[in-house]
C-alpha positions as CSV (number, residue, x, y, z in Angstrom):
1,X,21.6,-4.2,-7.0
2,X,20.0,-7.1,-8.9
3,X,16.5,-5.8,-8.3
4,X,17.1,-2.6,-10.1
5,X,18.6,-4.3,-13.1
6,X,15.7,-6.8,-13.1
7,X,13.1,-4.1,-13.1
8,X,14.8,-2.3,-16.0
9,X,15.1,-5.5,-18.0
10,X,11.5,-6.7,-17.6
11,X,9.8,-3.3,-18.0
12,X,9.3,-4.0,-21.7
13,X,7.2,-7.0,-20.9
14,X,4.6,-4.9,-19.1
15,X,1.6,-3.2,-20.9
16,X,3.0,0.0,-22.4
17,X,-0.3,1.8,-21.7
18,X,-0.1,1.1,-17.9
19,X,3.6,2.0,-17.9
20,X,2.7,5.3,-19.4
21,X,-0.1,6.0,-17.0
22,X,2.0,5.2,-13.9
23,X,5.1,7.1,-15.2
24,X,3.1,10.2,-15.8
25,X,1.4,10.0,-12.4
26,X,4.6,9.7,-10.6
27,X,6.1,12.8,-12.2
28,X,3.1,15.1,-11.3
29,X,4.2,17.8,-9.0
30,X,3.8,17.6,-5.2
31,X,3.5,20.5,-2.7
32,X,6.8,22.0,-1.4
33,X,5.9,20.7,2.1
34,X,6.0,17.1,0.8
35,X,9.4,17.7,-0.7
36,X,10.6,19.2,2.5
37,X,9.6,16.1,4.5
38,X,11.1,13.8,1.8
39,X,14.4,15.7,1.9
40,X,14.5,15.3,5.7
41,X,14.0,11.5,5.3
42,X,16.6,11.3,2.6
43,X,19.2,13.1,4.8
44,X,18.4,10.9,7.7
45,X,19.0,7.7,5.7
46,X,21.7,8.8,3.3
47,X,22.7,7.6,-0.2
48,X,21.1,4.2,0.2
49,X,17.7,5.8,-0.4
50,X,16.7,4.9,-4.0
51,X,13.3,6.6,-4.0
52,X,10.6,8.1,-1.7
53,X,7.0,7.6,-2.7
54,X,4.2,9.9,-1.5
55,X,0.7,8.3,-1.3
56,X,-2.4,8.0,0.8
57,X,-5.1,10.2,2.2
58,X,-3.2,13.5,2.1
59,X,-2.5,13.0,-1.6
60,X,-6.1,12.3,-2.3
61,X,-7.5,15.2,-0.3
62,X,-4.6,17.5,-1.3
63,X,-4.2,18.6,2.3
64,X,-0.6,18.5,3.7
65,X,-0.8,20.5,6.9
66,X,-3.6,18.4,8.4
67,X,-3.4,14.7,9.0
68,X,-0.3,12.6,8.6
69,X,1.7,12.5,5.3
70,X,2.4,8.9,4.1
71,X,5.6,7.9,2.5
72,X,7.4,4.7,1.4
73,X,11.2,4.8,1.4
74,X,12.9,2.4,-0.9
75,X,16.5,1.6,0.1
76,X,19.3,-0.6,-1.3
77,X,19.8,-2.7,1.8
78,X,18.9,-2.5,5.5
79,X,22.5,-2.7,6.5
80,X,23.1,0.5,4.6
81,X,20.5,2.6,6.5
82,X,20.6,1.2,10.1
83,X,23.4,1.1,12.6
84,X,21.1,-0.9,14.9
85,X,21.2,-4.7,14.3
86,X,17.7,-4.9,15.8
87,X,16.2,-2.5,13.2
88,X,17.9,-4.4,10.4
89,X,16.6,-7.8,11.6
90,X,13.0,-6.5,12.1
91,X,13.0,-4.9,8.7
92,X,14.3,-8.0,7.0
93,X,12.0,-10.5,8.8
94,X,8.8,-8.4,8.5
95,X,9.1,-5.4,6.2
96,X,8.6,-2.6,6.4
97,X,9.7,-0.7,9.4
98,X,7.5,2.3,10.1
99,X,8.8,5.6,11.6
100,X,7.1,8.8,12.7
101,X,8.5,12.2,11.8
102,X,7.7,15.8,12.5
103,X,9.1,18.6,10.4
104,X,8.6,22.4,10.9
105,X,7.7,24.2,7.7
106,X,7.2,27.9,8.5
107,X,4.3,28.2,10.8
108,X,3.1,24.6,10.2
109,X,4.2,21.5,11.9
110,X,4.1,18.7,9.3
111,X,3.4,15.2,10.6
112,X,4.5,12.2,8.6
113,X,5.0,8.5,8.9
114,X,7.2,6.6,6.5
115,X,7.9,2.9,5.8
116,X,11.4,1.7,5.0
117,X,11.6,-1.3,2.7
118,X,14.4,-2.6,0.5
119,X,13.9,-2.4,-3.3
120,X,14.1,-6.2,-3.4
121,X,11.3,-6.7,-0.8
122,X,9.2,-3.9,-2.4
123,X,9.2,-5.6,-5.8
124,X,8.6,-9.0,-4.4
125,X,5.6,-7.8,-2.3
126,X,3.9,-6.3,-5.3
127,X,3.5,-9.7,-7.0
128,X,0.6,-12.1,-6.5
129,X,3.0,-14.3,-4.5
130,X,3.1,-11.7,-1.7
131,X,1.0,-13.0,1.2
132,X,0.0,-9.5,2.4
133,X,-1.5,-6.8,0.3
134,X,0.5,-4.1,2.2
135,X,2.3,-3.1,-1.0
136,X,0.1,-3.9,-4.0
137,X,-3.1,-2.8,-2.1
138,X,-1.6,0.6,-1.7
139,X,0.4,1.1,-4.9
140,X,-2.3,0.2,-7.3
141,X,-3.5,3.7,-6.2
142,X,-2.2,7.0,-7.4
143,X,1.3,7.7,-6.2
144,X,3.9,10.5,-6.6
145,X,7.7,10.5,-6.6
146,X,8.9,12.8,-3.8
147,X,12.5,11.8,-4.4
148,X,14.3,9.5,-6.9
149,X,18.0,8.9,-7.0
150,X,18.5,8.0,-10.7
151,X,16.9,6.5,-13.7
152,X,17.3,2.9,-12.5
153,X,15.4,3.7,-9.4
154,X,12.7,5.4,-11.4
155,X,12.4,2.3,-13.6
156,X,12.1,0.0,-10.6
157,X,9.3,2.2,-9.2
158,X,7.3,2.3,-12.4
159,X,7.7,-1.5,-12.9
160,X,6.6,-2.2,-9.3
161,X,3.6,0.0,-9.4
162,X,2.4,-1.5,-12.7
163,X,2.9,-4.9,-11.1
164,X,0.8,-3.8,-8.1
165,X,-2.1,-2.7,-10.4
166,X,-2.0,-6.1,-12.3
167,X,-1.9,-8.0,-9.0
168,X,-4.9,-6.1,-7.5
169,X,-7.0,-6.6,-10.6
170,X,-6.0,-10.2,-10.9
171,X,-7.2,-10.9,-7.4
172,X,-10.4,-9.0,-7.6
173,X,-11.7,-10.3,-11.0
174,X,-11.5,-13.8,-9.4
175,X,-13.5,-12.7,-6.4
176,X,-16.3,-10.9,-8.3
177,X,-16.5,-13.7,-11.0
178,X,-18.9,-16.6,-11.1
179,X,-18.2,-20.3,-11.8
180,X,-21.4,-20.2,-13.9
181,X,-20.0,-18.0,-16.6
182,X,-19.7,-14.3,-17.5
183,X,-20.8,-11.6,-15.0
184,X,-21.5,-8.0,-15.6
185,X,-19.5,-5.5,-13.5
186,X,-18.5,-1.9,-13.5
187,X,-14.8,-1.0,-12.9
188,X,-16.0,0.6,-9.7
189,X,-17.1,-2.8,-8.5
190,X,-13.6,-4.2,-8.9
191,X,-11.9,-1.5,-7.1
192,X,-14.3,-1.1,-4.2
193,X,-14.3,-4.9,-3.7
194,X,-10.5,-4.8,-3.8
195,X,-10.2,-2.0,-1.3
196,X,-12.7,-3.7,1.0
197,X,-10.7,-7.0,0.9
198,X,-7.2,-5.5,1.2
199,X,-8.0,-3.0,4.0
200,X,-10.0,-5.7,5.7
201,X,-6.9,-7.9,5.8
202,X,-5.2,-5.2,7.9
203,X,-7.7,-5.2,10.8
204,X,-9.0,-1.9,9.5
205,X,-12.2,-2.6,7.7
206,X,-13.3,0.6,6.1
207,X,-16.8,2.0,6.1
208,X,-18.6,1.5,2.7
209,X,-18.7,5.3,2.3
210,X,-14.9,5.5,2.8
211,X,-14.3,2.8,0.2
212,X,-16.6,4.6,-2.2
213,X,-14.9,8.0,-1.7
214,X,-11.5,6.3,-2.2
215,X,-12.6,5.2,-5.7
216,X,-14.4,8.4,-6.5
217,X,-11.3,10.5,-5.7
218,X,-9.9,9.3,-9.0
219,X,-12.8,7.5,-10.7
220,X,-11.7,8.1,-14.3
221,X,-8.2,7.0,-13.6
222,X,-9.3,3.8,-11.9
223,X,-11.7,3.0,-14.7
224,X,-9.0,3.5,-17.3
225,X,-6.4,1.5,-15.4
226,X,-8.9,-1.4,-14.8
227,X,-9.6,-1.6,-18.5
228,X,-6.0,-1.6,-19.5
229,X,-5.1,-4.2,-16.8
230,X,-8.0,-6.4,-17.9
231,X,-6.8,-6.2,-21.5
232,X,-3.3,-7.4,-20.4
233,X,-4.8,-10.2,-18.4
234,X,-7.0,-11.3,-21.3
235,X,-3.8,-11.5,-23.5
236,X,-2.4,-13.9,-20.9
237,X,-5.5,-16.1,-21.0
238,X,-6.5,-15.4,-17.4
239,X,-9.8,-13.6,-18.1
240,X,-12.2,-13.0,-21.0
241,X,-13.5,-9.5,-21.3
242,X,-16.5,-8.2,-23.3
243,X,-17.0,-4.4,-23.1
244,X,-20.7,-3.4,-22.7
245,X,-20.9,0.4,-22.5
246,X,-19.7,1.6,-19.1
247,X,-19.7,-1.9,-17.7
248,X,-17.8,-5.1,-18.5
249,X,-18.7,-8.7,-18.8
250,X,-16.0,-10.9,-17.3
251,X,-15.3,-14.6,-17.1
252,X,-12.2,-16.0,-15.3
253,X,-10.5,-19.3,-16.1
254,X,-11.7,-21.9,-13.6
255,X,-8.2,-22.9,-12.3
256,X,-7.2,-19.3,-11.8
257,X,-10.5,-18.4,-10.1
258,X,-10.3,-21.5,-7.8
259,X,-6.7,-20.9,-6.8
260,X,-7.2,-17.2,-5.9
261,X,-10.6,-17.7,-4.1
262,X,-9.2,-20.5,-2.0
263,X,-6.0,-18.5,-1.5
264,X,-8.0,-15.6,0.0
265,X,-9.5,-18.0,2.6
266,X,-5.9,-18.6,3.8
267,X,-4.7,-15.1,3.1
268,X,-7.2,-13.3,5.4
269,X,-6.3,-14.8,8.8
270,X,-2.5,-14.9,8.0
271,X,-2.5,-11.3,6.8
272,X,-4.4,-10.2,9.9
273,X,-1.9,-11.9,12.1
274,X,1.0,-10.3,10.4
275,X,-0.6,-6.9,10.6
276,X,-1.1,-7.3,14.4
277,X,2.6,-8.1,14.7
278,X,3.5,-5.0,12.7
279,X,1.4,-2.9,15.1
280,X,3.3,-4.3,18.0
281,X,6.6,-3.8,16.2
282,X,5.9,-0.1,15.8
283,X,6.6,0.1,19.6
284,X,10.3,0.0,18.7
285,X,10.3,2.3,15.7
286,X,7.7,4.9,16.7
287,X,8.1,7.4,19.5
288,X,4.9,7.6,21.6
289,X,3.3,5.2,19.1
290,X,0.3,4.2,21.2
291,X,-1.8,7.4,20.8
292,X,-1.0,7.4,17.1
293,X,-2.2,3.8,16.6
294,X,-5.4,4.4,18.6
295,X,-6.0,7.6,16.6
296,X,-5.5,5.7,13.4
297,X,-7.9,3.0,14.4
298,X,-10.5,5.6,15.5
299,X,-10.3,7.2,12.1
300,X,-11.2,4.0,10.4
301,X,-13.8,2.7,12.9
302,X,-15.3,5.8,14.6
303,X,-14.7,4.3,18.0
304,X,-12.5,6.3,20.4
305,X,-10.2,4.6,22.9
306,X,-7.8,6.7,25.0
307,X,-4.7,5.2,26.5
308,X,-4.1,5.7,30.2
309,X,-0.9,7.5,31.4
310,X,0.4,4.1,32.7
311,X,-0.1,2.5,29.2
312,X,1.7,5.4,27.6
313,X,4.6,5.0,30.1
314,X,4.9,1.3,29.2
315,X,3.8,1.3,25.5
316,X,5.4,-2.0,24.5
317,X,3.9,-4.1,27.2
318,X,0.7,-2.5,28.4
319,X,0.0,-0.5,25.2
320,X,0.7,-3.6,23.1
321,X,-1.7,-5.6,25.2
322,X,-4.4,-2.9,24.8
323,X,-4.1,-2.9,21.0
324,X,-4.0,-6.7,20.9
325,X,-7.1,-7.0,23.1
326,X,-9.0,-4.5,20.9
327,X,-8.0,-6.4,17.8
328,X,-9.0,-9.8,19.2
329,X,-12.3,-8.3,20.3
330,X,-12.8,-7.0,16.8
331,X,-13.5,-3.6,18.4
332,X,-12.4,-1.8,15.2
333,X,-14.4,-3.7,12.6
């Protein structure tokens, strides 16, 4: 597995402070219910599972019996986990594949969705070259290891999450900077702008209060991570940083700023198109996916849309058309 060896070899090149923060976060304990779901996922896909990451709203709110648990499942290859050629092709062409799972834990029914992605695709998607923020926009946030196969897999996860943090901060300092010189920002400005941009590229523009709560759920952690990432970027000559109490004064190199700002003009429409295709792709991997998608969109927009019985009987055709129509109408802005 070249990707595992590469992650191990290049870990020394990353800022040791960020490596330490991420490694310690990953090892923090998770509720037994989370471990139960992760074990079910690992049994379902076998020895090809390198790691299972727990992240998202249930981690932030520390509620596991309400809502839907979010996982990323890192696998060696798609051939190793699927007998279906269709699932292998879909995962390779447009990763990840997303599945829904229900696990009974005592008197509770645990609901989870998990994304399957190869270690190679996962590490690639965390870099600034990745068109979509689907990996680095999520895994710059706190994450836990619900399962890890060995030390090589652990090294890959740490390396990729540090890369995700650096990618997020790299993009966002360019967007908050000014061509006229240094600007004063608080670390909160970086993260909230980042979350707004990355979630917005997924047709799920969050309310300002939701973005604020996302940052406030781990404000001290985000501030620390931002400062460490900025120090690393300053050593690379990408940004100049001048601490000023709780705030920072930033200036970004002109070529870097121009490249990333123009890149976002291209990234937004392309990323939205890919996300719409991923929603339609879930018709194959989800069971009764349409109510879930509408529920998810309702959570982020406040608008309730109920699928008809006919749309649920024909989710791929009629349900897909419904979701596409709503997206094109920007009903869930």
